[in-house]
N, C-alpha and C positions, 0 to 999 in steps of 0.2 A: 047403402043399406041391403042392395043386391048381393054385394060381395061380401058383406058380414054374413048374410044368410047361407051363401054358398060355402064360406069357410067354416062355419058352424055345422052344416051338413056333411061335409067333407071329414071333419075331426070326429062327428058321432060315428060315421061309417068305418073310418079307421080304427076307431077303439074297439067298435064291434067286431070287426074283422080280427083284430089282434086277441080279443078274448076268444072268439071262435077257435082261432089257431092255437092257443093255450089250453082250452078244452079239448080240442082234437088231439094234441100232443100227450095230454094226460090220459085220456081214454085209451088211446092206441099205442102207448109208450112200449109195451112188451113186444108189439109187432115191429115196431123201430129199433128195439135193441136188439132183439134176437134174430139171428138169420140162419135158421137149421137148414141143412142138407139132407133131406129125404132119401137119398138113394141107398143102396144096400151093397156096399162092397164086399168082397170076398177076403176073409182073414190073409194076413201077410203069412207067407211060407215060414214055417217052425212055429206059427202060434194057432191056438184052438180057439173057436168060436166059444163063448161061454154066456151065460144069461143069469144076470143078477136081480134080486127082488129088493125093492127099497120098503122102508119101514111105513111108507104109506101106499103101498100095494103096487108101484110102478114097475114093470119089467124092462131091464136094461139090456140091452146088447153089449157085447165087451169081446176083446182079444187077449188071451193069456199065454205066456209061456214061462214056466217055472226056471228059477235060477240054476245056474249050472254050479254044481259043488255048493261050496258056502257063499258064493258071491250074494250080493244084495239084490233087491228087487226095487224098480223104478214103476210109480203109479202115475201114468201120463194122463193130465187132464187138459183136454184140448181147448181151443179157442172159439170163438164166437161162429165165424163162417165155417162151412166145411162139414166134415165129421171124421170117423176113422179113416176113411180112405185117403185123407190128405196127409196123413202123418207117416209114410212108409219111410222117407228118408231118416226122420228123427228115432223111429222105433227100431229100425234096422241098425243104427249106430249104437242104440243100447244093447240089442240082441247080439250084435257081433262082438261085444265085450264080455259076453257071458252073463249079463246081468238078467234076472227075471224082470220081465215086463207085463203090467196090467194096463190096458187102456180101455175105457169106456166110452161110449156115446151118450150125451145128456139126454134127459128126458126129450122127446120131440125131435131128437136128431138122428139120423140112420136108421136102424130098424127099431130103435127105442120107443117106447109107448110114450105118452103123456105130453105136456106142454111146459116149457121152461119157465122158472121163476128162481129167484134166489134162494128161498128156503128149499125149492125143489131141487135146485143144484146141489146144496149141501146135502141133502139127504141122498142124492146120488153119489157124490162122494164118500159119505158113511158106508153106503152099500158096497162099494169097492173095498173099503178098508175091511169090513166084515167077511167078504169072499177070501180075503187073503187070511184072516185070521183062522178061518175055517179050514185054509190050507196048511196051517201050522207054522204061517209066516209072521214072525214078530215085527211090530211097529218100530222097533229098533233096527231093524235090517231093510227098512224102507225109506227110499227117497221119493218127494214128490216133486214132479215136475208141471207147474202150472203155467201154461201158455195162455197170455192174454186174459180172455174171460176167465179161463182154468186158474190163473193166479189169484182171482179173488176168492175161489173155492178153497185153493190150497191154503192161503193165509188164515182162513176160518178153521181148516182142519188141524194145521199146525199148531193153533192154540189150544185146542181140544186134545191133542195126542203129542207125544214125544217121539218124534222121528229121527232117523239117521241123518238126515239134510232136506234141503229145500231147495229147488232151482225155480225161480221166477223168470219167465220169458216174456219182455215186453209187457211187464206189470202196469197197472193204473193205481193212483192214489185211491180213487173210487169212481164208480160208474158215474155218480153224481157230477163229479168235477170234469168227468170225461165229455159227458153232455154239455157242461157248460162252455167247454172248449169249442165244441162243435156248434152249438147254437148261442152264439155269445148275445143274439138280439132277444132272447127269451131268459127267464128266471129258471132256468132248467135244473139247477142244483136243487131247488126246492119243490120241483114237481116229479122227480124221481123216486119210484117205489122201491125198485131193486136197487140198492145202493152198493153192495160189495166194499165196504169201507176197509180197505186194507191197510190204510195210513193209521187208523185207530188200532190195527191188531199187531202191525209189525213189530213193535216194541215188546209185545209179550211172548214172542216166539223166541225159544231157547235153543233150536236147533241150528247147526252150521247152515248158512243162508248164501246163495250165490245168486245176483240179479244180472240178467243180460239185456241188454237193450242196444238199439240202432239210433243214433243220432237224428236219420232223416224219416224217422217214423212219423207219419202224417196221422195215423190212426189213435195212436197213444203217445203224447210228446215224450219224448227221452227225459223231460225234467220230473216226470212222474217216477221214473225208475230212479233217477238221484236223489229224489225227495225221498223215497222208502228207503235207499241205501243209507243216507245219513240218519233217518228216525230208527233204522234197526239196530245201529250200535257197533260195538267190535266185532261181534260174532258174524258180521255181514261181510261179503266182498262183492264188488261189481266190475264187469267187463262192458265198455260202451263202445260200439263200432261206428265207423265214419258212416258206412253204407249199409244197405239191406232192407230198408223200409220196414213194414210193421212184421213180416214173418219169416224175414230171410236171415235170422241172426246166426243159425247154424251154418249157413253158407258162407260167412263171413269170418270163420274161425270159432264161433261158439260152440260147435260140437267137440273140439278138443278140450276148450275151456271146460264145458260140463263133464267130460269124462274124466278129465284130470281131477276136477272137485269132487267127484264121486269116488274114484278109486282112492283117493287120499281119505276120505271119510272111512272106506272099509279097509284101511291099512294095507292097500295095494301099491306096488311101485308104478 
C-alpha cells in the first residue's frame, strides 16, 4: 500500500514536471530559438553602412556595395547566431568576384531594432528587396544566399519573387522538424510557433537553386538539405561535404561551388 502510494505520488509529480517543462518551452520558445548578437561591428572595407525601414516600422542595419559593371547582386541572409560581423569571409568572396552585396542584420541582431519572429524576419527580407529596387536593381539580377535560419526566409522570398538564383546553406526542412530533432522527448514540432516551413515551399520555387550542406552538421542534419534537394526537382543542384559542421561549408569548397553557380547564372565564364 505504501509502495503504491509512493508510485502514484511519483507519477503525478513526474507528469506535473513534464507539463511544466512543456509550458515553459512554449512560453519562452523564441528565447530558445533566436540567439542574436547585439554587438555593433563596423562595415567591411568596400561596403557602406545603410539603414532600412520595414513595413511595420522597424529600423534595420545593413551593409551594401553596388555591383561592378553589369554583374549581379547577392542578398545575404545570415543565420541564427552572430550578426553581420560574422560574415567577413563569405561577403568578401562575393565582393572579390565583382558582385554587388547587400547584407542585413535581422531585427534584434546587431544594431537593428526590434525582436525576431517569423513574420518579422520575412518583413526584414522584403525591406532588403525594396532597398535594392530603390537603387534600380532588378530582382532578375539578384541571387539570394540564405544561411541556416536565413534559408527559411530565402525560400519564402523566392516564392514571392522571381530571382536569378538561390543559394541555401545548411538549410532546414522546417524549424519545427529541427526542434523535434533536438528535443526528441517533447512534442516539439507541435509547440513551435515560428515554423519556417521550407519543405512546403521549395517545390514552388522556379529559380535555379543550389543547396550546400556538410554531413557532420549537428545543428541541422544533412538529411534536411538532402530532402529539400529531392523536393526541389530538376532545377536544383546540391553539394554535400564530409566535414565543416554547421557553418563551415565555405571552408570546405562551398565558396568555389557558390561562385561557379552564380557566374553560370549571369552568363560569366
